[in-house]
N, C-alpha and C positions, 0 to 999 in steps of 0.2 A: 504493499500500499504505500509506504513512504517513497519508494522509488518511482511508482506511478504518479504521485502527487508532484514530484520533483520533475518529471517528464512533461507532465501537463502544463505546470507553470511556466517551464522553460518554452514550451511551444506557444504559451499564451503571449508571452512577451515578444516573441518573434511575430506572432500574428498581430499584435498591437502596432508593431513598428511598420508592417506591411499596410495596416489600415490608415496609419497617419501619413504614410507616402502617398496612398490614393488619394486622401482627402486633400492633401497639399497640392497634389498635381491637378486634381479637379478644380480646385479654387484658382489656380493659376490660369485654367483654361476660360474661366468666367471673363466676360467682355468687361472693358473700363479699367480705369487706373485705380489700384488698390488705395491710395492716399485720398482720393475723391471724397470718400465717407469719413476720412480721418480729419481733415482739416475743417476750420470753420467757413462756411461758404460767404459770410459777410466780410471776412478778413481779407485785406489786399496782401498777395504774396508775389514776390518775383520769381523769376525762374531759378536765380541762385537759392532763394529760400526753399523751393520745391526740391532741388537737388540735394540741398542738405538735410532735408526731411526724408528723402529716400535713403540716403546714406546712413542715417541715424535708425532707420526701420530695416537696414539690410537689403533693401530693393535694388541696389545698384550691383549686387553679387549675382554670380551664376545661379542657376536653380539648385543645385546640390548644395552649396553654401547657404543658400536661402532657406532651404528645409532644415539644416542642421541648426541654423540660427533660430528659426521659428519653434522647432521642437524643444530646444533649450529654454526659449520664453514660455513655451506652453507647460513644461515640467515644472518650471519655477513660479508657476501660477500668476504669469503676468498676462496684461491686456493693453491694447492700445486706447480703448474708449471706456472701459468700466472701471472705476476706482476699487482700490483693493477691500476697502470696507465694504462696499455693496457686493463684491463678489463672495466676500466670506460670510455675509448675511444670507445670500441665497444659496450657497452650499450648506448651510446649517451650522458653521462652526461659531457664530456669534450668539450671545445669549438669548434674544428673543425667539429666533429659530430653533435652537437647541432646545427650547423649552416645549415644543411640540411633540409629545411623546408617541403620536401615531402617524407621522408623516411617512417616513421611509420605512418603518417596522409594518404599519398596517398595510401600506402598498404592497408589500409582499405575503404578509400573514392572513389578511382578511380573505382574500380571494381563495387562498388554500383552504383554509378552515370551513368557510361557509361552502365553497364549491364541493368538497368532499362530503360534508354533512348533507347537503341537498341531494347529492349523487345517491347517497346511500339510502335516504329516505325515499327517493323516486324509485330506486330499485325494489325495496322492501314493499313499497305501497304501488307496485306496478298496476297500470292502467286504472287507478283509483282517482277520485277528484283531486286528492293531494299531487298525485304524480302528473296529472293533466295540467294543473295550474302551474307547477314547476316547470314542466316541459315547455309550456307557453312562453313563461318569462326567461327560461334558458334560450330558446329560439330568438327571442327579442333581443336579449344581450348580446348573442353571436353575430347576428344579422346586422346590428346597429354599429356604424363606425364610431370612434371617440368623440370627433368633433360634433356629430350630429346629436349624440347622446348628452353632450355638455350643452349645447344650444337648448335641446328640450327641456334637460332639467333646471337650466337657468331661467327659461320662461314659466315652467309650471311651479316650480318650488320657490322661486325668488319673486317673479312677476306676478303670477296669478295667486297662490296660496300666501306668498310671503312668509314662508316658514324659514328661510335661510336668507343670509346677506347675498347681494348680488355679485360681490367680488372683493379682492384685496384681502389683506391679513388682519386689519383691525378696522374699527368704526373711524372715520374721519374725526380728528381732533380729540379722539380719546385716549388716554395712556394705555400702555400695554398691560393686557391681563391674559392669563393662561386661559380662563373661560371664554373670553373674547375671541382668542385665536383658535379654540376648538370650535367654537360656532362658525368660524369662517372657513374651517378645514372640513367640516363634516360633510357638506354637499359635494365639493370637488373630489374627496377621498372616497365616498361612496359610489360616485359616477365612474371613477376610475376602476374600482373594484368590480363593478357590474358585470363589465364584459368579460373579464377573466374568470369571475366566479360562475358565469353561465356557461363558459367553455369547459371549465374543469367539472362542473356538475354534469354535463352531457357525457364527457369521457368517463366520469366514475361510475355513473349510472350503467352505461352501456358494457363497461368491463365487469363490474359487479354482476349484472345480469348472466353474463357469459360464464363468470366462475360458479353461480348458485346451481347452475346445470352440471357441473362436474360430479364424478362419481364419489369422490371422497367427502362432498357436501352431503350427498344422499346417505352414505355410510354412517356419517356423524350423526344424522338426523334419526336413523334407523337405531342406533345405540342409545337413543334417549337424551343426547346433549340438548340442553335448552336452546331454543331458537336464536335467543340474543347472543349466546356464546358462539353457536355457529357463525353467525354474521360477522361478530367483531374479532374473534379469534382467528378464524380459519378463512373466511371468504374475503373480508376487508384487505387483510395483508397481502394476499396474492392478487387482488383486483388492483391494488395500489401501482404495481410496477409499470403498466403503460402509461398510467396518470402522472407518475413522477416524471417521465420524458416530457410530457406536456407542460408539467409545472416549470420545468427548466427553460423552456421557450418563452412562457409566458411572463417569466421575471424580466426577460429582455424586452419583451414587448412592452411591459409596463412604462418603462422609461420613454418609449416613443409615444404612448398615449398621454403621458404626463405633459408633454410638449404641448398638445391641443388643449388639453384641459387647463393648463396654467395660463395659455393664451386667452381663453375664453373667460376664466374667472379672474384674470390679472393678478395672479398669485405670484409673487415674487420668488420663484424657485429656480432650479435649475434648467427646467423646460423653457421657461420664458427668457432666462440668460441666453440659451442658445439661440433662440428667435433672435434676440438683440443682436448677439455677436453676428449672425448671418446677414441681417440687415445692414450693420455698419462693417461688415467685410472685416471684422477683427480676427485675423488670421491665428494668432496665438490662442485666443479664447476659443475659436471654433475647434482648433486641434486638440487643446486642453479638454473641452467637453466630450469630444469625440472619443478621446482615450479613456475618459471616465466611463462613457456609456459601454465602449468596448470591453473594458476590464469587468464591469459589471455582468455583461453577457458571457463572457469567458468563465467567470467565477461561478455563475449559476450553472453552467454546463458542467464544471468540475463537481460542485456540490450535487448535481444530479446523479453523476456517475458513482461518487461515493456513497449516495443514499441508497443505490441498488444492494451494496454488499450488507447493509443494516436492515433492509427489508427482507431480503432473501439470502441466507448465509450461503447457499449454494452457488451464488455468482462471485467469482473470483474476479476482481479488478486487476486487469494486467495491461 
């Protein structure tokens, strides 16, 4: 296991480097001058000033040297347009944002927990009213893209019902409070978890239904094992194997969905920060954000492979 983890992390680092190269050269293919978004359009700058600015940003160097320069800027968490304090706040390292206990954790845990539970209930109550209702909600969540779910949720729960704030992290003009933060976080977090929960629930239901028809399940029931023990101890554990693979992929998709949701709700997080960086053509910030997302996806896949060994001891990770 240790050797396997070392190999996977080494391969992950190489993959991140390849990803950063791809992003860098794609950005350089974009039309226009990179510094056009960096300078103040109202400021009068001579050609000499523009050239000095290009030199300070490394834009006068050949592409390989520019890549190394911008990679160093990204790894050192620098940015052309966003101040360091704002980047730290959005990344969650400052006090107000770090006080939100369910931001990144709930983003990963809530869909897994509720998706597995809903899938188990749907399989056990197959073709009943509960199963049909959950199946309808799951189909709605799977078929609805993140930006559409965000807009509909914003209109219904903030505009019509007025159950939740329309956006932001705090009420305007009000001091920071944890309760206010959670009130603003609840709707975007639930909308982000909705699609992932629906997908996991559908896979869990299908996988559990298949396991429930296996011979060893019928044998356990014939021996008089209580139905709850058959489900939880024997069936669910084996049904989780294909679901774990799906969970690994949805953890990466959560980051992409957060970009749309944070843009709709004006939530000052990493997703909105990436949108700002792309609009401003802030190369170091774009590369840094890409590396963070790529590292999260790679780590999620490694965790998925390791989870196989704990769910099924017969599986040897190698």
